MARTIBA-799533 format. One record per residue (C-alpha): z, y, x; residue number from 1; residue in three letters. Coordinates in steps of 0.1 Angstrom, whole numbers, plus 5000, padded with zeros to 4 digits. Each point is the difference from the previous one (the first is absolute). Example, Ala and Ser with C-alpha at 12.3 -4.5 7.8 and 13.67 -1.06 7.14 Angstrom:
! MARTIBA-799533
rec pz->5078&py->4955&px->5123&pos->1&code->ALA;
rec pz->4993&py->5034&px->5014&pos->2&code->SER;
END
This chain:
! MARTIBA-799533
rec pz->3144&py->1901&px->4840&pos->1&code->MET;
rec pz->5009&py->5029&px->4978&pos->2&code->ALA;
rec pz->5010&py->5035&px->5009&pos->3&code->LEU;
rec pz->5025&py->5018&px->4978&pos->4&code->THR;
rec pz->5010&py->5037&px->5005&pos->5&code->THR;
rec pz->5035&py->5012&px->4991&pos->6&code->LEU;
rec pz->5004&py->5038&px->4998&pos->7&code->ASP;
rec pz->5037&py->5007&px->5006&pos->8&code->LEU;
rec pz->4996&py->5036&px->5011&pos->9&code->ARG;
rec pz->5028&py->5023&px->4988&pos->10&code->GLY;
rec pz->5025&py->4971&px->4996&pos->11&code->LEU;
rec pz->5032&py->5000&px->5021&pos->12&code->LYS;
rec pz->5020&py->4971&px->5014&pos->13&code->CYS;
rec pz->5007&py->4974&px->4987&pos->14&code->PRO;
rec pz->4971&py->5001&px->4975&pos->15&code->LEU;
rec pz->4971&py->4994&px->5025&pos->16&code->PRO;
rec pz->5017&py->4968&px->5012&pos->17&code->VAL;
rec pz->5008&py->4987&px->4965&pos->18&code->PHE;
rec pz->4964&py->5006&px->4988&pos->19&code->ARG;
rec pz->4985&py->4985&px->5031&pos->20&code->THR;
rec pz->5021&py->4969&px->4996&pos->21&code->ARG;
rec pz->4990&py->4997&px->4964&pos->22&code->LYS;
rec pz->4963&py->5004&px->5008&pos->23&code->ALA;
rec pz->5002&py->4974&px->5028&pos->24&code->LEU;
rec pz->5013&py->4974&px->4975&pos->25&code->LYS;
rec pz->4967&py->5003&px->4980&pos->26&code->THR;
rec pz->4978&py->4993&px->5031&pos->27&code->LEU;
rec pz->4985&py->4967&px->5012&pos->28&code->LYS;
rec pz->5000&py->4990&px->5037&pos->29&code->PRO;
rec pz->4972&py->5019&px->5018&pos->30&code->GLY;
rec pz->5001&py->5030&px->4976&pos->31&code->ASP;
rec pz->5007&py->5035&px->5013&pos->32&code->ARG;
rec pz->5021&py->5028&px->4987&pos->33&code->LEU;
rec pz->4993&py->5036&px->5011&pos->34&code->GLU;
rec pz->5031&py->5021&px->4994&pos->35&code->VAL;
rec pz->4999&py->5038&px->5001&pos->36&code->HIS;
rec pz->5034&py->5017&px->5005&pos->37&code->CYS;
rec pz->5013&py->5035&px->5007&pos->38&code->THR;
rec pz->5037&py->4991&px->5005&pos->39&code->ASP;
rec pz->5007&py->5002&px->5037&pos->40&code->PRO;
rec pz->5024&py->4971&px->4998&pos->41&code->LEU;
rec pz->4972&py->4977&px->4989&pos->42&code->ALA;
rec pz->4989&py->4997&px->5037&pos->43&code->VAL;
rec pz->5033&py->4981&px->5005&pos->44&code->ILE;
rec pz->5006&py->4984&px->4966&pos->45&code->ASP;
rec pz->4965&py->4985&px->4993&pos->46&code->ILE;
rec pz->4998&py->4982&px->5034&pos->47&code->PRO;
rec pz->5036&py->4987&px->4995&pos->48&code->ASN;
rec pz->4990&py->4987&px->4965&pos->49&code->LEU;
rec pz->4970&py->4982&px->5015&pos->50&code->ILE;
rec pz->5021&py->4984&px->5027&pos->51&code->ARG;
rec pz->5021&py->4985&px->4972&pos->52&code->GLU;
rec pz->4970&py->4987&px->4980&pos->53&code->THR;
rec pz->4983&py->4986&px->5031&pos->54&code->GLY;
rec pz->4967&py->5018&px->4993&pos->55&code->ASP;
rec pz->4981&py->5023&px->5024&pos->56&code->ARG;
rec pz->4999&py->5038&px->4999&pos->57&code->VAL;
rec pz->4980&py->5026&px->5019&pos->58&code->GLU;
rec pz->5002&py->5038&px->4998&pos->59&code->ILE;
rec pz->4965&py->5012&px->4994&pos->60&code->LEU;
rec pz->5008&py->5037&px->5000&pos->61&code->ASN;
rec pz->5030&py->5022&px->5005&pos->62&code->ARG;
rec pz->4997&py->5038&px->4998&pos->63&code->ASP;
rec pz->5013&py->5030&px->4981&pos->64&code->ASP;
rec pz->4986&py->4986&px->4968&pos->65&code->ASN;
rec pz->5020&py->4968&px->5001&pos->66&code->GLY;
rec pz->4997&py->4964&px->5013&pos->67&code->ILE;
rec pz->4975&py->4973&px->4990&pos->68&code->VAL;
rec pz->5010&py->4964&px->5006&pos->69&code->PHE;
rec pz->4978&py->4970&px->4996&pos->70&code->GLN;
rec pz->5020&py->4968&px->4993&pos->71&code->ILE;
rec pz->4985&py->4965&px->5001&pos->72&code->GLU;
rec pz->5016&py->4974&px->4978&pos->73&code->LYS;
rec pz->5005&py->4969&px->5022&pos->74&code->LEU;
rec pz->5018&py->4976&px->4977&pos->75&code->SER;
END
């Protein structure tokens, strides 16, 4: 199981979703992707993306500095 960190702070919609989707394609089942975003729409867009891909997402942190997601690649 590998952990990859993706720093998307400062990027606006739709770039965080596009870059997260691209990074997910490089992962193997069981790998995790930690995504750091500042775009407030990411709290809606990233979970919607993960519902489409069938993976698992968890919000690790959400504050004035941004949002941190951890995504587990399932298949």
